[in-house]
Backbone of each chain as nested JSON, in Angstrom:
{
  "chains": [
    {"id": "A", "residues": [
      {"number": 1, "name": "UNK", "atoms": {"N": [30.769, -43.689, -24.326], "CA": [32.128, -43.788, -24.146], "C": [31.704, -44.988, -23.016]}},
      {"number": 2, "name": "UNK", "atoms": {"N": [32.901, -46.161, -22.94], "CA": [33.01, -46.776, -22.064], "C": [34.257, -46.628, -20.951]}},
      {"number": 3, "name": "UNK", "atoms": {"N": [34.169, -47.133, -19.883], "CA": [35.49, -46.989, -19.185], "C": [35.11, -48.638, -18.337]}},
      {"number": 4, "name": "UNK", "atoms": {"N": [36.639, -49.41, -18.313], "CA": [36.589, -50.366, -17.61], "C": [37.126, -50.349, -16.075]}},
      {"number": 5, "name": "UNK", "atoms": {"N": [36.594, -51.044, -15.116], "CA": [36.948, -51.045, -13.821], "C": [37.44, -52.344, -13.317]}},
      {"number": 6, "name": "UNK", "atoms": {"N": [38.672, -52.582, -12.645], "CA": [38.858, -54.249, -12.662], "C": [39.123, -54.212, -11.129]}},
      {"number": 7, "name": "UNK", "atoms": {"N": [38.367, -55.182, -10.395], "CA": [38.19, -54.931, -8.811], "C": [38.639, -56.422, -8.585]}},
      {"number": 8, "name": "UNK", "atoms": {"N": [39.397, -56.488, -7.568], "CA": [40.121, -57.505, -6.937], "C": [39.453, -57.618, -5.461]}},
      {"number": 9, "name": "UNK", "atoms": {"N": [38.81, -58.952, -5.311], "CA": [38.32, -58.984, -4.116], "C": [38.982, -60.107, -3.234]}},
      {"number": 10, "name": "UNK", "atoms": {"N": [39.294, -59.891, -2.078], "CA": [40.397, -60.91, -1.49], "C": [40.055, -61.085, -0.07]}},
      {"number": 11, "name": "UNK", "atoms": {"N": [39.846, -62.102, 0.533], "CA": [39.589, -62.295, 1.864], "C": [40.612, -61.55, 2.756]}},
      {"number": 12, "name": "UNK", "atoms": {"N": [40.447, -61.068, 3.802], "CA": [41.249, -60.154, 4.751], "C": [42.335, -61.566, 5.098]}},
      {"number": 13, "name": "UNK", "atoms": {"N": [43.442, -61.031, 5.699], "CA": [44.49, -62.158, 5.645], "C": [44.421, -62.761, 7.184]}},
      {"number": 14, "name": "UNK", "atoms": {"N": [43.65, -62.384, 8.103], "CA": [43.18, -63.133, 8.997], "C": [42.03, -64.074, 9.314]}},
      {"number": 15, "name": "UNK", "atoms": {"N": [41.509, -63.905, 7.704], "CA": [40.054, -65.016, 7.577], "C": [40.73, -66.08, 7.131]}},
      {"number": 16, "name": "UNK", "atoms": {"N": [40.278, -67.302, 7.271], "CA": [40.486, -68.454, 6.91], "C": [39.822, -68.729, 5.586]}},
      {"number": 17, "name": "UNK", "atoms": {"N": [40.647, -69.197, 4.545], "CA": [40.337, -69.139, 3.227], "C": [39.928, -70.901, 3.071]}},
      {"number": 18, "name": "UNK", "atoms": {"N": [38.966, -71.473, 3.331], "CA": [38.864, -73.058, 3.049], "C": [39.203, -73.714, 1.647]}},
      {"number": 19, "name": "UNK", "atoms": {"N": [38.614, -72.368, 0.478], "CA": [38.846, -72.861, -0.782], "C": [40.248, -73.121, -0.905]}},
      {"number": 20, "name": "UNK", "atoms": {"N": [41.039, -71.883, -0.621], "CA": [42.486, -71.837, -0.898], "C": [43.291, -72.791, -0.351]}},
      {"number": 21, "name": "UNK", "atoms": {"N": [42.641, -73.425, 1.001], "CA": [43.264, -74.951, 1.37], "C": [42.844, -76.145, 0.35]}},
      {"number": 22, "name": "UNK", "atoms": {"N": [41.818, -76.089, 0.015], "CA": [41.245, -77.004, -1.068], "C": [42.295, -77.153, -2.065]}},
      {"number": 23, "name": "UNK", "atoms": {"N": [42.57, -75.739, -2.691], "CA": [43.641, -75.88, -3.475], "C": [44.861, -76.431, -3.385]}},
      {"number": 24, "name": "UNK", "atoms": {"N": [45.208, -75.967, -2.346], "CA": [46.756, -76.256, -1.846], "C": [47.06, -77.849, -1.777]}},
      {"number": 25, "name": "UNK", "atoms": {"N": [45.833, -78.592, -0.982], "CA": [45.895, -79.51, -0.815], "C": [45.922, -80.488, -2.276]}},
      {"number": 26, "name": "UNK", "atoms": {"N": [45.149, -80.082, -3.597], "CA": [45.241, -80.889, -4.906], "C": [46.619, -80.329, -5.321]}},
      {"number": 27, "name": "UNK", "atoms": {"N": [47.355, -79.503, -5.12], "CA": [48.335, -79.16, -5.497], "C": [49.493, -79.907, -5.026]}},
      {"number": 28, "name": "UNK", "atoms": {"N": [49.498, -80.332, -3.578], "CA": [50.559, -81.118, -2.954], "C": [50.437, -82.419, -3.502]}},
      {"number": 29, "name": "UNK", "atoms": {"N": [49.284, -82.83, -3.681], "CA": [48.764, -84.321, -3.914], "C": [49.434, -84.343, -5.519]}},
      {"number": 30, "name": "UNK", "atoms": {"N": [49.436, -83.389, -6.168], "CA": [49.783, -83.288, -7.422], "C": [51.145, -82.994, -7.836]}},
      {"number": 31, "name": "UNK", "atoms": {"N": [52.008, -83.157, -6.538], "CA": [53.6, -82.826, -6.772], "C": [53.98, -81.537, -6.813]}},
      {"number": 32, "name": "UNK", "atoms": {"N": [52.955, -80.589, -6.82], "CA": [53.438, -79.287, -6.69], "C": [53.841, -78.702, -5.227]}},
      {"number": 33, "name": "UNK", "atoms": {"N": [55.09, -79.276, -4.839], "CA": [55.362, -79.064, -3.306], "C": [55.676, -77.941, -2.835]}},
      {"number": 34, "name": "UNK", "atoms": {"N": [56.264, -77.024, -3.834], "CA": [57.038, -75.705, -3.383], "C": [55.841, -74.707, -3.116]}},
      {"number": 35, "name": "UNK", "atoms": {"N": [54.534, -74.825, -3.579], "CA": [53.64, -74.098, -3.174], "C": [53.472, -74.177, -1.691]}},
      {"number": 36, "name": "UNK", "atoms": {"N": [53.59, -73.364, -1.117], "CA": [53.142, -73.458, 0.627], "C": [51.998, -72.309, 1.072]}},
      {"number": 37, "name": "UNK", "atoms": {"N": [51.21, -71.83, 0.169], "CA": [49.935, -71.246, 0.658], "C": [49.214, -70.773, -0.68]}},
      {"number": 38, "name": "UNK", "atoms": {"N": [47.693, -71.052, -0.397], "CA": [47.164, -70.365, -1.64], "C": [45.751, -69.654, -1.188]}},
      {"number": 39, "name": "UNK", "atoms": {"N": [45.638, -68.553, -1.492], "CA": [44.452, -67.863, -1.338], "C": [43.522, -67.575, -2.631]}},
      {"number": 40, "name": "UNK", "atoms": {"N": [42.349, -67.77, -2.519], "CA": [41.304, -67.444, -3.389], "C": [40.103, -66.423, -3.36]}},
      {"number": 41, "name": "UNK", "atoms": {"N": [40.555, -65.476, -4.38], "CA": [39.639, -64.13, -4.308], "C": [38.993, -64.227, -5.337]}},
      {"number": 42, "name": "UNK", "atoms": {"N": [38.201, -62.976, -5.707], "CA": [37.773, -62.765, -7.174], "C": [37.822, -61.766, -7.627]}},
      {"number": 43, "name": "UNK", "atoms": {"N": [37.747, -61.774, -9.244], "CA": [38.337, -60.842, -10.022], "C": [37.299, -60.406, -10.858]}},
      {"number": 44, "name": "UNK", "atoms": {"N": [36.994, -58.997, -10.922], "CA": [35.507, -58.868, -11.374], "C": [35.725, -57.432, -12.452]}},
      {"number": 45, "name": "UNK", "atoms": {"N": [35.464, -57.649, -13.749], "CA": [35.767, -56.263, -14.499], "C": [33.906, -55.94, -14.932]}},
      {"number": 46, "name": "UNK", "atoms": {"N": [34.038, -54.578, -14.429], "CA": [32.686, -53.949, -14.536], "C": [33.127, -52.897, -16.122]}},
      {"number": 47, "name": "UNK", "atoms": {"N": [31.815, -53.084, -17.218], "CA": [32.348, -51.685, -17.949], "C": [30.998, -50.76, -17.903]}},
      {"number": 48, "name": "UNK", "atoms": {"N": [31.331, -49.567, -17.754], "CA": [30.951, -48.53, -17.276], "C": [30.646, -47.523, -18.242]}},
      {"number": 49, "name": "UNK", "atoms": {"N": [29.519, -47.042, -18.401], "CA": [28.88, -45.886, -19.226], "C": [29.499, -44.532, -18.922]}},
      {"number": 50, "name": "UNK", "atoms": {"N": [31.078, -43.982, -19.166], "CA": [31.177, -42.875, -18.564], "C": [30.487, -41.343, -18.599]}},
      {"number": 51, "name": "UNK", "atoms": {"N": [29.902, -41.535, -19.861], "CA": [29.151, -40.094, -20.375], "C": [28.138, -39.543, -18.949]}},
      {"number": 52, "name": "UNK", "atoms": {"N": [27.78, -40.139, -18.165], "CA": [26.785, -39.611, -17.095], "C": [27.643, -39.344, -15.99]}},
      {"number": 53, "name": "UNK", "atoms": {"N": [28.819, -39.301, -15.937], "CA": [29.955, -39.061, -14.719], "C": [30.483, -37.511, -15.374]}},
      {"number": 54, "name": "UNK", "atoms": {"N": [30.465, -36.671, -14.566], "CA": [31.374, -35.362, -14.856], "C": [32.779, -35.678, -14.755]}},
      {"number": 55, "name": "UNK", "atoms": {"N": [33.379, -36.509, -14.292], "CA": [35.029, -36.544, -13.809], "C": [35.152, -38.064, -13.279]}},
      {"number": 56, "name": "UNK", "atoms": {"N": [36.272, -38.352, -13.605], "CA": [36.696, -39.709, -13.27], "C": [36.529, -40.214, -11.835]}},
      {"number": 57, "name": "UNK", "atoms": {"N": [36.8, -38.985, -11.155], "CA": [36.916, -39.466, -9.704], "C": [35.62, -39.557, -8.948]}},
      {"number": 58, "name": "UNK", "atoms": {"N": [34.278, -39.259, -10.185], "CA": [33.065, -39.261, -9.677], "C": [32.577, -40.787, -9.835]}},
      {"number": 59, "name": "UNK", "atoms": {"N": [33.244, -41.18, -11.048], "CA": [32.994, -42.59, -11.729], "C": [33.444, -43.547, -10.726]}},
      {"number": 60, "name": "UNK", "atoms": {"N": [35.026, -43.344, -10.082], "CA": [35.795, -43.859, -9.299], "C": [34.73, -44.254, -7.874]}},
      {"number": 61, "name": "UNK", "atoms": {"N": [34.32, -43.196, -7.407], "CA": [33.34, -42.957, -6.05], "C": [32.227, -43.912, -6.497]}},
      {"number": 62, "name": "UNK", "atoms": {"N": [31.68, -44.063, -7.589], "CA": [30.687, -45.002, -7.87], "C": [31.177, -46.479, -7.985]}},
      {"number": 63, "name": "UNK", "atoms": {"N": [32.303, -46.927, -8.5], "CA": [32.89, -48.256, -8.211], "C": [33.114, -48.482, -7.115]}},
      {"number": 64, "name": "UNK", "atoms": {"N": [33.693, -47.544, -6.124], "CA": [34.162, -47.727, -4.494], "C": [32.649, -48.078, -3.718]}},
      {"number": 65, "name": "UNK", "atoms": {"N": [31.475, -47.319, -4.554], "CA": [30.32, -47.696, -3.537], "C": [29.992, -49.308, -3.911]}},
      {"number": 66, "name": "UNK", "atoms": {"N": [30.004, -49.544, -5.197], "CA": [29.473, -50.697, -5.741], "C": [30.544, -51.538, -5.072]}},
      {"number": 67, "name": "UNK", "atoms": {"N": [31.731, -51.534, -5.049], "CA": [32.488, -52.747, -4.536], "C": [32.454, -53.378, -3.132]}},
      {"number": 68, "name": "UNK", "atoms": {"N": [32.148, -51.691, -2.602], "CA": [31.81, -51.776, -0.872], "C": [30.502, -52.502, -0.531]}},
      {"number": 69, "name": "UNK", "atoms": {"N": [29.234, -52.107, -1.14], "CA": [27.952, -52.604, -1.163], "C": [27.621, -54.036, -1.698]}},
      {"number": 70, "name": "UNK", "atoms": {"N": [28.149, -54.315, -2.805], "CA": [27.359, -55.373, -3.879], "C": [28.522, -56.192, -3.705]}},
      {"number": 71, "name": "UNK", "atoms": {"N": [29.896, -55.812, -4.118], "CA": [31.09, -56.862, -4.814], "C": [31.665, -57.722, -3.331]}},
      {"number": 72, "name": "UNK", "atoms": {"N": [31.68, -57.029, -2.465], "CA": [32.156, -57.524, -1.432], "C": [31.523, -57.578, 0.145]}},
      {"number": 73, "name": "UNK", "atoms": {"N": [32.173, -58.494, 0.811], "CA": [31.439, -58.6, 2.07], "C": [32.543, -57.331, 3.26]}},
      {"number": 74, "name": "UNK", "atoms": {"N": [32.563, -56.309, 3.482], "CA": [33.589, -55.824, 4.252], "C": [33.731, -56.118, 5.497]}},
      {"number": 75, "name": "UNK", "atoms": {"N": [33.171, -57.091, 6.418], "CA": [33.539, -57.639, 7.498], "C": [34.703, -58.605, 7.102]}},
      {"number": 76, "name": "UNK", "atoms": {"N": [34.544, -59.523, 6.043], "CA": [35.585, -60.448, 5.846], "C": [36.469, -60.249, 4.609]}},
      {"number": 77, "name": "UNK", "atoms": {"N": [36.002, -59.254, 3.674], "CA": [36.897, -59.016, 2.515], "C": [37.358, -57.443, 2.545]}},
      {"number": 78, "name": "UNK", "atoms": {"N": [38.432, -57.461, 1.553], "CA": [38.916, -56.087, 1.141], "C": [38.956, -56.39, -0.641]}},
      {"number": 79, "name": "UNK", "atoms": {"N": [39.146, -55.046, -1.06], "CA": [38.977, -54.774, -2.441], "C": [39.94, -53.908, -2.798]}},
      {"number": 80, "name": "UNK", "atoms": {"N": [40.56, -53.642, -4.157], "CA": [41.267, -53.219, -5.051], "C": [40.671, -52.715, -6.087]}},
      {"number": 81, "name": "UNK", "atoms": {"N": [40.812, -51.213, -6.612], "CA": [40.31, -51.226, -7.77], "C": [41.227, -50.27, -8.759]}},
      {"number": 82, "name": "UNK", "atoms": {"N": [41.105, -50.75, -10.154], "CA": [42.167, -50.202, -11.234], "C": [40.87, -49.895, -12.249]}},
      {"number": 83, "name": "UNK", "atoms": {"N": [41.465, -48.536, -12.711], "CA": [40.309, -48.168, -13.63], "C": [41.27, -48.359, -15.023]}},
      {"number": 84, "name": "UNK", "atoms": {"N": [40.711, -48.23, -16.269], "CA": [41.719, -48.356, -17.582], "C": [40.779, -47.772, -18.91]}}
    ]},
    {"id": "B", "residues": [
      {"number": 1, "name": "UNK", "atoms": {"N": [63.251, -69.016, 1.171], "CA": [62.661, -67.462, 0.917], "C": [61.17, -67.808, 0.012]}},
      {"number": 2, "name": "UNK", "atoms": {"N": [60.5, -67.078, 0.304], "CA": [59.405, -67.196, -0.708], "C": [59.129, -66.16, -1.775]}},
      {"number": 3, "name": "UNK", "atoms": {"N": [58.168, -66.483, -2.689], "CA": [58.115, -65.603, -3.713], "C": [56.464, -65.909, -4.004]}},
      {"number": 4, "name": "UNK", "atoms": {"N": [55.894, -64.755, -4.382], "CA": [54.311, -64.548, -4.29], "C": [53.608, -64.703, -5.869]}},
      {"number": 5, "name": "UNK", "atoms": {"N": [53.141, -65.413, -6.129], "CA": [52.491, -65.301, -7.577], "C": [50.965, -65.182, -7.496]}},
      {"number": 6, "name": "UNK", "atoms": {"N": [50.589, -63.916, -8.404], "CA": [49.237, -63.261, -8.54], "C": [48.646, -63.953, -9.821]}},
      {"number": 7, "name": "UNK", "atoms": {"N": [47.742, -64.737, -9.882], "CA": [47.044, -65.285, -11.045], "C": [45.703, -65.061, -11.375]}},
      {"number": 8, "name": "UNK", "atoms": {"N": [45.393, -64.147, -12.571], "CA": [43.751, -63.757, -12.49], "C": [43.229, -64.911, -13.838]}},
      {"number": 9, "name": "UNK", "atoms": {"N": [42.373, -65.638, -13.264], "CA": [41.864, -66.55, -14.177], "C": [40.217, -65.855, -14.808]}},
      {"number": 10, "name": "UNK", "atoms": {"N": [40.228, -65.684, -16.034], "CA": [38.89, -64.906, -16.568], "C": [38.306, -65.592, -17.567]}},
      {"number": 11, "name": "UNK", "atoms": {"N": [37.071, -65.83, -17.648], "CA": [36.546, -66.479, -18.858], "C": [36.875, -65.957, -20.204]}},
      {"number": 12, "name": "UNK", "atoms": {"N": [37.103, -66.637, -20.97], "CA": [37.309, -66.466, -22.565], "C": [36.066, -65.261, -22.867]}},
      {"number": 13, "name": "UNK", "atoms": {"N": [36.431, -64.417, -23.698], "CA": [35.338, -63.362, -24.359], "C": [34.294, -64.079, -24.77]}},
      {"number": 14, "name": "UNK", "atoms": {"N": [33.899, -65.02, -25.717], "CA": [33.2, -65.722, -26.3], "C": [32.404, -66.684, -25.31]}},
      {"number": 15, "name": "UNK", "atoms": {"N": [32.945, -66.863, -24.012], "CA": [31.947, -67.487, -23.212], "C": [31.177, -66.755, -22.61]}},
      {"number": 16, "name": "UNK", "atoms": {"N": [29.958, -67.447, -22.238], "CA": [28.872, -66.716, -21.534], "C": [29.224, -66.726, -20.304]}},
      {"number": 17, "name": "UNK", "atoms": {"N": [28.892, -65.882, -19.523], "CA": [28.996, -65.424, -17.992], "C": [28.093, -65.369, -17.22]}},
      {"number": 18, "name": "UNK", "atoms": {"N": [27.222, -66.326, -16.709], "CA": [26.128, -66.231, -16.122], "C": [25.98, -65.478, -14.7]}},
      {"number": 19, "name": "UNK", "atoms": {"N": [27.201, -65.843, -13.91], "CA": [27.285, -65.238, -12.636], "C": [27.559, -63.61, -13.055]}},
      {"number": 20, "name": "UNK", "atoms": {"N": [28.263, -63.174, -14.164], "CA": [28.498, -61.848, -14.408], "C": [26.725, -61.226, -14.838]}},
      {"number": 21, "name": "UNK", "atoms": {"N": [26.287, -61.849, -15.324], "CA": [24.957, -61.488, -15.647], "C": [23.851, -61.328, -14.295]}},
      {"number": 22, "name": "UNK", "atoms": {"N": [24.098, -62.385, -13.408], "CA": [23.527, -62.114, -12.316], "C": [23.628, -60.893, -11.524]}},
      {"number": 23, "name": "UNK", "atoms": {"N": [25.093, -60.762, -11.519], "CA": [25.351, -59.463, -10.582], "C": [25.157, -58.294, -11.717]}},
      {"number": 24, "name": "UNK", "atoms": {"N": [25.212, -58.111, -12.616], "CA": [24.488, -57.106, -13.504], "C": [23.225, -56.944, -13.125]}},
      {"number": 25, "name": "UNK", "atoms": {"N": [22.384, -57.792, -12.875], "CA": [21.045, -57.84, -12.641], "C": [20.809, -57.157, -11.512]}},
      {"number": 26, "name": "UNK", "atoms": {"N": [21.644, -57.378, -10.248], "CA": [21.385, -57.06, -9.046], "C": [21.922, -55.52, -8.994]}},
      {"number": 27, "name": "UNK", "atoms": {"N": [22.991, -55.29, -9.83], "CA": [23.484, -53.753, -10.006], "C": [22.286, -52.764, -10.633]}},
      {"number": 28, "name": "UNK", "atoms": {"N": [21.652, -53.289, -11.531], "CA": [20.608, -52.519, -12.394], "C": [19.232, -52.151, -11.363]}},
      {"number": 29, "name": "UNK", "atoms": {"N": [19.132, -53.68, -10.656], "CA": [17.974, -53.306, -9.798], "C": [18.257, -52.524, -8.668]}},
      {"number": 30, "name": "UNK", "atoms": {"N": [19.69, -51.988, -8.204], "CA": [20.181, -51.478, -7.275], "C": [20.292, -49.831, -7.594]}},
      {"number": 31, "name": "UNK", "atoms": {"N": [19.858, -49.56, -8.934], "CA": [19.922, -48.125, -9.336], "C": [21.088, -47.802, -10.147]}},
      {"number": 32, "name": "UNK", "atoms": {"N": [22.144, -48.866, -10.378], "CA": [23.635, -48.702, -10.744], "C": [23.569, -48.85, -12.403]}},
      {"number": 33, "name": "UNK", "atoms": {"N": [22.426, -47.909, -13.158], "CA": [22.157, -48.226, -14.27], "C": [23.478, -47.827, -15.404]}},
      {"number": 34, "name": "UNK", "atoms": {"N": [24.788, -47.335, -14.671], "CA": [25.777, -46.908, -15.861], "C": [26.634, -48.15, -15.87]}},
      {"number": 35, "name": "UNK", "atoms": {"N": [26.444, -49.126, -15.284], "CA": [27.046, -50.173, -15.717], "C": [26.597, -51.178, -16.553]}},
      {"number": 36, "name": "UNK", "atoms": {"N": [27.073, -51.437, -17.636], "CA": [26.831, -51.957, -18.818], "C": [27.077, -53.711, -19.062]}},
      {"number": 37, "name": "UNK", "atoms": {"N": [28.031, -53.604, -18.733], "CA": [28.461, -55.353, -18.623], "C": [29.439, -55.685, -17.482]}},
      {"number": 38, "name": "UNK", "atoms": {"N": [29.356, -57.114, -16.967], "CA": [30.141, -57.407, -15.923], "C": [30.573, -58.844, -16.333]}},
      {"number": 39, "name": "UNK", "atoms": {"N": [32.051, -59.237, -15.748], "CA": [32.433, -60.511, -16.072], "C": [33.363, -60.859, -14.551]}},
      {"number": 40, "name": "UNK", "atoms": {"N": [32.9, -61.859, -14.255], "CA": [33.419, -62.47, -12.855], "C": [34.513, -63.633, -13.157]}},
      {"number": 41, "name": "UNK", "atoms": {"N": [35.794, -63.202, -12.625], "CA": [36.544, -64.192, -12.724], "C": [37.451, -64.744, -11.235]}},
      {"number": 42, "name": "UNK", "atoms": {"N": [38.416, -65.265, -11.127], "CA": [39.189, -65.738, -10.114], "C": [40.401, -64.977, -9.855]}},
      {"number": 43, "name": "UNK", "atoms": {"N": [41.048, -64.911, -8.732], "CA": [41.994, -64.277, -8.511], "C": [42.875, -64.919, -7.529]}},
      {"number": 44, "name": "UNK", "atoms": {"N": [43.955, -65.652, -7.726], "CA": [44.61, -66.661, -6.814], "C": [45.973, -66.261, -6.523]}},
      {"number": 45, "name": "UNK", "atoms": {"N": [46.221, -66.066, -5.137], "CA": [47.858, -65.813, -4.882], "C": [48.163, -67.115, -4.354]}},
      {"number": 46, "name": "UNK", "atoms": {"N": [49.539, -67.354, -5.027], "CA": [50.386, -68.603, -4.624], "C": [51.464, -67.934, -3.598]}},
      {"number": 47, "name": "UNK", "atoms": {"N": [51.542, -68.752, -2.877], "CA": [53.117, -68.667, -2.455], "C": [54.099, -69.482, -2.42]}},
      {"number": 48, "name": "UNK", "atoms": {"N": [54.979, -69.348, -3.086], "CA": [55.875, -70.634, -3.588], "C": [57.402, -70.305, -2.796]}},
      {"number": 49, "name": "UNK", "atoms": {"N": [57.813, -71.474, -2.307], "CA": [59.37, -71.764, -1.762], "C": [60.333, -71.67, -2.97]}},
      {"number": 50, "name": "UNK", "atoms": {"N": [60.808, -70.451, -3.324], "CA": [61.811, -70.23, -4.187], "C": [62.945, -71.077, -4.556]}},
      {"number": 51, "name": "UNK", "atoms": {"N": [63.59, -71.411, -3.251], "CA": [64.83, -72.342, -3.059], "C": [64.99, -73.187, -4.178]}},
      {"number": 52, "name": "UNK", "atoms": {"N": [63.953, -73.98, -4.273], "CA": [64.378, -75.205, -5.044], "C": [64.576, -74.805, -6.618]}},
      {"number": 53, "name": "UNK", "atoms": {"N": [64.05, -73.624, -6.943], "CA": [64.399, -73.257, -8.427], "C": [66.025, -72.589, -8.684]}},
      {"number": 54, "name": "UNK", "atoms": {"N": [65.977, -73.152, -9.724], "CA": [67.395, -72.604, -10.072], "C": [67.413, -71.054, -10.685]}},
      {"number": 55, "name": "UNK", "atoms": {"N": [66.113, -70.694, -11.251], "CA": [65.884, -69.494, -11.851], "C": [64.485, -69.127, -11.608]}},
      {"number": 56, "name": "UNK", "atoms": {"N": [64.343, -68.042, -11.681], "CA": [62.953, -67.195, -11.727], "C": [62.146, -67.866, -12.66]}},
      {"number": 57, "name": "UNK", "atoms": {"N": [62.939, -67.923, -14.06], "CA": [62.428, -68.087, -15.31], "C": [61.779, -69.972, -14.984]}},
      {"number": 58, "name": "UNK", "atoms": {"N": [62.387, -70.891, -14.171], "CA": [62.139, -71.847, -13.825], "C": [60.73, -71.86, -12.717]}},
      {"number": 59, "name": "UNK", "atoms": {"N": [60.532, -71.039, -11.911], "CA": [59.761, -70.705, -11.381], "C": [58.271, -70.622, -11.95]}},
      {"number": 60, "name": "UNK", "atoms": {"N": [58.608, -69.53, -12.829], "CA": [57.458, -68.886, -13.604], "C": [56.681, -70.21, -14.372]}},
      {"number": 61, "name": "UNK", "atoms": {"N": [57.778, -71.053, -14.993], "CA": [57.353, -72.14, -15.631], "C": [56.337, -73.001, -14.737]}},
      {"number": 62, "name": "UNK", "atoms": {"N": [56.553, -73.108, -13.842], "CA": [55.776, -74.002, -12.706], "C": [54.592, -73.321, -12.456]}},
      {"number": 63, "name": "UNK", "atoms": {"N": [54.554, -72.236, -12.719], "CA": [53.299, -71.545, -12.025], "C": [52.424, -71.576, -13.565]}},
      {"number": 64, "name": "UNK", "atoms": {"N": [52.98, -71.36, -14.466], "CA": [52.157, -71.795, -15.707], "C": [51.648, -72.971, -15.589]}},
      {"number": 65, "name": "UNK", "atoms": {"N": [52.193, -73.948, -15.337], "CA": [51.901, -75.424, -15.572], "C": [50.896, -75.553, -14.557]}},
      {"number": 66, "name": "UNK", "atoms": {"N": [51.014, -74.874, -13.304], "CA": [49.649, -75.101, -12.402], "C": [48.738, -74.256, -12.725]}},
      {"number": 67, "name": "UNK", "atoms": {"N": [48.631, -72.96, -13.172], "CA": [47.387, -72.46, -13.767], "C": [46.666, -73.129, -15.059]}},
      {"number": 68, "name": "UNK", "atoms": {"N": [47.722, -74.162, -15.672], "CA": [47.206, -74.428, -16.866], "C": [46.415, -75.736, -16.74]}},
      {"number": 69, "name": "UNK", "atoms": {"N": [46.908, -76.505, -15.471], "CA": [46.589, -77.709, -15.196], "C": [45.528, -77.942, -14.238]}},
      {"number": 70, "name": "UNK", "atoms": {"N": [45.717, -77.022, -12.94], "CA": [44.732, -76.935, -11.928], "C": [44.085, -75.922, -11.866]}},
      {"number": 71, "name": "UNK", "atoms": {"N": [44.731, -74.635, -12.0], "CA": [43.651, -73.467, -11.603], "C": [42.549, -72.93, -12.928]}},
      {"number": 72, "name": "UNK", "atoms": {"N": [43.135, -73.378, -14.162], "CA": [42.037, -72.934, -15.11], "C": [41.593, -74.129, -15.848]}},
      {"number": 73, "name": "UNK", "atoms": {"N": [40.41, -73.546, -16.522], "CA": [40.123, -74.637, -17.603], "C": [40.385, -73.903, -18.94]}},
      {"number": 74, "name": "UNK", "atoms": {"N": [41.458, -74.718, -19.549], "CA": [42.045, -73.896, -20.92], "C": [41.048, -74.06, -22.042]}},
      {"number": 75, "name": "UNK", "atoms": {"N": [39.805, -74.788, -21.915], "CA": [38.819, -74.694, -22.931], "C": [38.151, -73.279, -22.798]}},
      {"number": 76, "name": "UNK", "atoms": {"N": [37.773, -72.953, -22.002], "CA": [37.036, -71.554, -21.635], "C": [37.537, -70.481, -20.668]}},
      {"number": 77, "name": "UNK", "atoms": {"N": [38.609, -71.041, -20.095], "CA": [39.31, -69.689, -19.539], "C": [40.799, -69.561, -19.98]}},
      {"number": 78, "name": "UNK", "atoms": {"N": [41.052, -67.804, -19.559], "CA": [42.215, -67.741, -19.823], "C": [43.048, -67.174, -18.635]}},
      {"number": 79, "name": "UNK", "atoms": {"N": [44.603, -67.214, -18.416], "CA": [44.878, -66.304, -16.963], "C": [46.024, -65.739, -17.79]}},
      {"number": 80, "name": "UNK", "atoms": {"N": [46.475, -64.973, -16.471], "CA": [47.593, -64.127, -16.454], "C": [48.58, -64.091, -15.361]}},
      {"number": 81, "name": "UNK", "atoms": {"N": [49.363, -64.108, -15.261], "CA": [50.331, -64.285, -14.118], "C": [51.171, -63.017, -13.816]}},
      {"number": 82, "name": "UNK", "atoms": {"N": [51.431, -62.632, -12.481], "CA": [52.257, -61.863, -12.012], "C": [52.948, -62.367, -10.729]}},
      {"number": 83, "name": "UNK", "atoms": {"N": [54.143, -62.246, -10.865], "CA": [55.225, -62.319, -9.803], "C": [55.675, -61.072, -9.226]}},
      {"number": 84, "name": "UNK", "atoms": {"N": [55.845, -61.49, -7.516], "CA": [56.085, -60.771, -6.993], "C": [57.271, -60.948, -5.988]}}
    ]}
  ]
}
């Protein structure tokens, strides 16, 4: 049986986001003047074989490890995990 | 006053995701064998000046238009919007 993990990876608030600024500039020049700021992050979906985990807690621990070591750069990014 | 809109942009299910496959390959070679599939999308946060909208409905309409025209490619991607 599989379980899905959804991970949002975003830049820490104090880190500049040039991609977000680029999108903001496109929006402004397209007339969307009500948009005041844009931040761009990643949204990652993992499909995980849950049969090898004794508990959901253990599975979540592995997703946290993956998010920490592979999916994000903890120096400049933070993440949140949702299991479904 | 501002309102935040959170937009997840993901590839349609039938569209191949080479970036996801690359992450999957890294995970497998790092010993995370329980991960069976990976899909990578975008997570975008907009900060919007709500004072110019007569209703939240109108604001949401504009976020949908922005998602449709600027943030996603409707041919291969889909999006979901959350207002907070």
